[in-house]
C-alpha positions in Angstrom: 221.2 3.3 265.9 222.4 0.1 267.6 225.7 -1.3 266.6 225.5 -4.8 265.2 228.1 -7.4 265.9 229.9 -8.7 262.8 231.4 -12.1 263.2 233.5 -13.8 260.6 233.3 -17.2 262.3 237.0 -17.6 261.9 237.0 -20.9 263.7 234.9 -22.3 260.9 237.2 -20.8 258.2 240.4 -22.3 259.8 239.0 -25.8 260.4 239.4 -27.4 257.0 238.6 -30.9 258.4 236.0 -31.8 260.9 236.7 -33.6 264.2 236.3 -37.4 263.9 232.6 -38.2 264.0 231.0 -40.6 266.5 229.8 -43.9 265.3 226.3 -43.6 263.9 223.9 -46.4 263.1 222.3 -45.9 259.6 219.7 -48.7 259.3 221.7 -51.9 259.8 225.0 -50.4 258.9 227.4 -48.7 261.3 229.7 -46.2 259.8 232.2 -43.5 261.1 231.0 -40.7 258.9 228.9 -37.6 259.5 225.5 -36.5 258.3 226.3 -33.9 255.6 224.3 -30.7 254.9 225.0 -29.0 251.6 224.6 -25.3 252.3 225.1 -23.2 255.4 222.3 -20.7 254.7 219.1 -20.3 256.7 217.7 -23.8 255.8 221.0 -25.7 256.5 221.8 -23.9 259.7 218.2 -24.3 261.0 218.4 -28.0 260.3 221.7 -28.3 262.2 220.3 -26.3 265.1 217.3 -28.6 265.2 219.5 -31.7 265.2 221.6 -30.2 268.0 218.6 -30.1 270.4 219.1 -33.7 271.5 221.8 -34.7 274.0 223.0 -37.4 271.6 222.9 -35.3 268.5 224.1 -37.1 265.4 227.4 -35.9 264.1 226.9 -33.5 261.2 228.9 -31.3 258.9 227.8 -28.3 256.8 229.6 -27.6 253.5 229.3 -24.2 251.8 231.0 -22.8 248.8 231.2 -19.2 250.2 234.3 -18.0 251.9 232.4 -16.9 255.0 229.0 -17.1 256.6 226.5 -14.4 255.8 223.3 -13.7 254.0 222.4 -11.3 251.3 219.0 -9.6 251.1 219.0 -7.3 254.1 216.1 -8.6 256.2 213.4 -11.2 256.2 209.7 -11.1 257.4 208.9 -14.2 259.4 205.2 -15.2 259.4 203.7 -17.0 262.4 204.2 -20.4 260.7 208.0 -19.7 260.6 208.0 -18.5 264.2 206.5 -21.9 265.2 209.3 -23.6 263.3 211.9 -21.5 265.1 210.3 -22.4 268.5 210.6 -26.0 267.5 214.2 -25.5 266.7 214.7 -23.7 270.0 215.6 -20.2 268.8 212.2 -18.5 268.6 212.6 -16.2 271.6 216.1 -15.2 270.4 214.7 -14.2 267.1 211.8 -12.3 268.7 214.4 -10.3 270.8 216.5 -9.6 267.7 213.6 -8.8 265.5 210.7 -6.3 265.3 207.1 -7.3 265.6 205.1 -5.6 262.9 202.1 -3.5 263.5 199.2 -2.4 261.3 200.0 -1.6 257.6 198.4 -0.7 254.3 198.4 -1.6 250.7 198.3 1.4 248.4 198.3 2.3 244.7 201.3 4.1 243.2 199.3 7.3 243.6 198.9 6.7 247.4 195.3 5.6 247.3 194.6 3.1 250.1 193.5 -0.3 248.8 193.4 -2.0 252.1 194.3 -1.3 255.8 195.3 -4.2 258.0 194.2 -4.2 261.6 197.0 -5.4 263.9 194.9 -7.0 266.6 192.5 -8.8 264.2 195.3 -10.1 261.9 197.4 -11.3 264.9 194.3 -13.1 266.3 193.6 -14.9 263.0 197.2 -15.7 262.1 198.1 -16.8 265.6 200.6 -14.1 266.2 202.4 -11.1 264.7 204.8 -11.1 261.8 208.4 -10.5 262.9 211.0 -8.6 260.7 214.6 -9.5 261.4 217.9 -8.8 259.7 219.0 -11.9 257.8 222.5 -11.5 259.3 221.1 -11.6 262.8 219.0 -14.7 262.0 222.1 -16.5 260.5 224.1 -15.6 263.6 221.4 -16.8 266.0 221.2 -20.2 264.2 225.0 -20.5 263.9 225.4 -19.9 267.6 223.3 -23.0 268.3 225.2 -25.5 266.3 228.4 -27.4 267.3 231.6 -25.3 266.9 233.7 -26.4 263.9 230.8 -28.1 262.1 230.8 -25.7 259.1 233.4 -26.2 256.4 233.5 -23.1 254.2 234.9 -22.8 250.6 233.7 -26.3 249.7 231.2 -26.4 246.9 228.9 -29.5 246.7 228.7 -30.6 243.0 226.6 -33.8 243.4 226.7 -37.2 245.0 227.1 -40.9 244.4 225.7 -43.6 246.6 227.1 -47.0 247.4 226.0 -49.7 249.8 227.2 -48.0 253.0 227.6 -44.3 252.4 226.9 -41.3 250.2 229.9 -39.9 248.5 229.4 -36.1 248.4 231.1 -34.8 245.2 233.0 -31.5 245.7 235.6 -29.5 243.8 238.2 -31.3 245.9 238.2 -34.7 247.5 234.8 -36.4 248.0 233.3 -36.4 251.5 231.8 -39.6 252.8 228.4 -39.1 254.5 225.9 -41.3 256.3 223.3 -39.2 254.5 223.1 -35.9 252.5 220.7 -33.0 252.7 220.7 -30.5 249.8 220.0 -27.1 251.4 222.0 -25.4 248.7 219.4 -23.0 247.2 217.4 -22.9 244.0 220.5 -23.6 241.9 221.1 -26.7 244.0 223.5 -29.2 242.5 221.9 -31.9 244.6 218.5 -31.2 243.1 220.0 -31.4 239.6 221.2 -34.9 240.3 217.8 -35.9 241.6 216.2 -34.4 238.5 218.7 -33.8 235.6 217.7 -31.0 233.3 215.6 -29.3 235.9 214.0 -26.5 233.9 213.9 -22.8 234.9 213.0 -19.5 233.2 213.2 -15.9 234.0 210.1 -14.6 235.8 210.2 -11.3 234.0 211.5 -9.1 236.9 214.4 -8.7 239.3 213.9 -8.3 243.0 215.8 -5.5 244.8 216.3 -5.4 248.6 217.9 -2.9 250.9 218.2 -1.4 254.3 217.4 2.3 254.9 218.6 4.3 257.9 215.3 5.8 258.6 212.7 5.0 261.3 209.2 5.9 262.2 207.6 4.1 259.3 204.7 1.7 259.1 204.5 -1.4 256.9 203.3 -0.6 253.5 203.1 -2.0 250.0 202.5 0.1 246.9 201.4 -1.4 243.5 201.2 0.0 240.1 202.5 0.0 236.5 203.6 -3.7 236.9 205.9 -2.5 239.8 205.9 -3.1 243.5 207.6 -1.3 246.4 207.3 -2.5 250.0 208.6 -1.1 253.3 209.0 -3.0 256.5 210.2 -1.3 259.8 213.0 -3.0 261.6 213.1 -0.8 264.7 216.2 1.0 266.0 215.9 3.7 263.3 216.0 1.3 260.3 213.7 -0.1 257.7 213.9 -2.9 255.2 212.5 -2.4 251.7 212.0 -4.5 248.6 211.0 -3.7 245.0 210.2 -5.4 241.7 210.1 -3.8 238.2 209.3 -5.6 234.9 212.5 -5.4 232.8 215.0 -7.7 231.1 217.3 -9.9 233.2 220.9 -9.1 233.8 220.6 -5.4 234.3 223.6 -3.3 233.5 222.8 -0.2 235.6 226.0 1.0 237.3 224.1 2.1 240.3 221.0 0.0 241.2 219.9 2.7 243.6 219.9 5.4 240.9 218.1 3.0 238.6 215.4 2.5 241.2 215.1 6.2 241.9 214.3 6.6 238.1 212.0 3.6 238.0 209.9 4.9 241.0 210.1 8.6 240.1 206.8 10.2 241.1 205.7 7.5 243.5 204.7 8.8 246.9 206.6 8.6 250.2 207.9 6.5 251.8 209.4 5.3 248.5 211.8 8.2 247.8 212.3 8.7 251.5 213.8 5.2 252.0 215.7 5.2 248.8 217.3 8.5 249.8 218.2 6.9 253.2 219.9 3.8 251.6 223.6 3.5 251.0 224.4 2.0 247.5 226.3 -0.9 249.1 223.2 -1.8 251.1 221.2 -2.7 247.9 221.1 -6.2 246.4 219.5 -7.3 243.1 218.5 -10.8 242.1 216.8 -11.8 238.8 213.8 -13.9 239.9 213.6 -17.3 238.3 210.7 -19.7 238.0 212.3 -23.2 238.6 210.3 -26.3 238.4 209.9 -28.5 241.5 212.2 -31.6 241.2 210.2 -34.7 240.2 211.4 -36.3 243.4 212.9 -34.8 246.6 214.5 -38.0 247.9 216.9 -40.7 246.7 217.5 -43.2 249.5 219.8 -41.4 251.9 219.6 -38.0 250.0 217.0 -35.3 250.3 216.5 -31.6 249.3 214.9 -28.9 251.4 214.2 -25.1 251.2 214.7 -23.4 247.8 216.5 -26.6 246.6 213.2 -28.4 246.8 210.6 -25.6 246.2 212.0 -22.3 244.9 209.2 -19.7 244.9 208.5 -16.1 243.9 208.9 -13.5 246.7 205.4 -12.0 246.7 204.0 -13.8 249.7 207.2 -13.6 251.7 207.2 -17.4 252.2 210.5 -18.5 250.7 212.5 -18.3 254.0 209.5 -19.3 256.1 208.9 -22.5 254.2 212.7 -23.3 254.4 212.5 -23.0 258.2 209.5 -25.2 258.3 211.3 -27.8 256.2 214.3 -27.7 258.6 212.2 -28.0 261.8 210.1 -30.9 260.4 213.0 -32.8 259.1 215.0 -32.4 262.3 212.1 -33.9 264.3 211.6 -36.8 261.8 215.4 -37.5 262.0 215.1 -37.7 265.8 212.2 -40.1 265.5 212.9 -42.3 262.5 214.9 -45.6 262.5 217.1 -44.3 259.6 217.8 -41.1 257.6 216.2 -42.7 254.5 213.0 -43.4 256.5 212.9 -39.8 257.7 213.5 -38.4 254.2 210.6 -40.5 252.8 208.3 -39.2 255.5 209.5 -35.7 255.0 208.7 -35.7 251.3 205.3 -37.2 251.9 204.5 -34.5 254.5 205.9 -31.4 252.9 205.7 -31.8 249.1 202.0 -30.9 248.6 201.9 -28.0 251.0 205.1 -26.5 249.5 203.8 -26.9 246.0 200.6 -25.1 247.0 202.6 -22.1 248.3 204.7 -22.0 245.2 201.5 -21.8 243.1 200.0 -19.1 245.4 203.2 -17.0 245.2 203.0 -17.0 241.4 199.3 -16.0 241.7 200.1 -13.2 244.0 202.7 -11.9 241.5 200.1 -12.0 238.7 197.7 -10.0 240.9 200.3 -7.3 241.5 201.0 -7.2 237.8 197.2 -6.7 237.1 195.8 -3.4 235.8 195.0 -0.7 238.4 191.2 -1.3 237.9 191.6 -4.9 239.1 193.6 -3.6 242.1 190.6 -1.5 243.1 188.2 -4.5 242.6 190.4 -6.4 245.2 189.0 -3.9 247.8 185.7 -5.8 247.6 187.3 -8.9 249.2 186.2 -8.7 252.9 189.0 -8.5 255.4 187.9 -11.6 257.4 188.0 -13.7 254.2 191.4 -12.3 253.2 192.9 -13.0 256.7 191.5 -16.6 256.7 193.2 -17.1 253.3 196.5 -15.8 254.6 196.2 -17.9 257.7 196.1 -21.0 255.6 199.4 -19.9 254.1 201.4 -18.3 256.9 199.4 -18.7 260.1 200.3 -21.0 263.0 197.7 -23.5 261.8 199.7 -23.9 258.6 202.6 -25.5 260.6 202.3 -29.3 260.3 202.2 -30.0 264.1 
């Protein structure tokens, strides 16, 4: 099994204050402050990497409350629409080398009965390319390596903002940070989104999502459905596999061992379920209670905008949360390079991205309801012809679903 590099990005941890920013024209006002991105996760880092593509990249600063960079959740499956976004950002080939292109897979019942087999060549032709699975840590590292050294300030939580005539005052737990503009890429609990839409409602979706990495290879992609539960396996290559699971149960589980809890919940399910659980270390398992959070009534406020989960948190069933965040980052980076001001770019971004993202949010909920359906309806789904299903998926995650 290959050895993965683990970087702590110490240069970012030591640098508590950024280098002086170049003078940047924001509309008719010239100021000596950076472009601030709240959140140094996938969306924030991808946006910074996209901004860095020009020789005269605007000065930017990423603020993140975590003590070091990283990403929970094991791995991510990138659909062709996200790969186009990564190509736009300039890291697509790096991600392909670090990741694993997925082959043919199946959807099965909890008893092992095949509901649908997916043909690799046909699906790649319709979608515009293969799906690529990559460890989240590798993706974060690739994006971080493309941005300006010292542009991430860790241990700084963004709590909101205030705007005056010239700048945005980014509110933190410490001193405020002056910004020429602010992008909230701070996840579904975004404080920036909650200033844009106070009282933004959310509710528990009815299930947690577990994720993990198993030290086992030789597997094919598979999803198993049954009893309002789901288990999926995605090969990563190099003798490893990524898996995910959902089970209908109350929020805030108290199981001392999530791995033992899952072994019980999926007892009697066919391999590779027990195989990957047996090959997973307890420390490699993460659990998150899935929340349905409304879209903010607005994504922009002058020189402020939200992207990724901050703008459109969605259920995990279509695997589009990270993909849509990458599209947001690539689209916004291009608009910022083209527009006369950040505010103009933000307005164009919301106009372009709000309706498509809302549609994927709705379809992700519908996919979750389909998985929750009785076994009889799962069997009825076999009647949907493969070409029609692939065309539907292409509208969600194919290369044609990318805006340009």
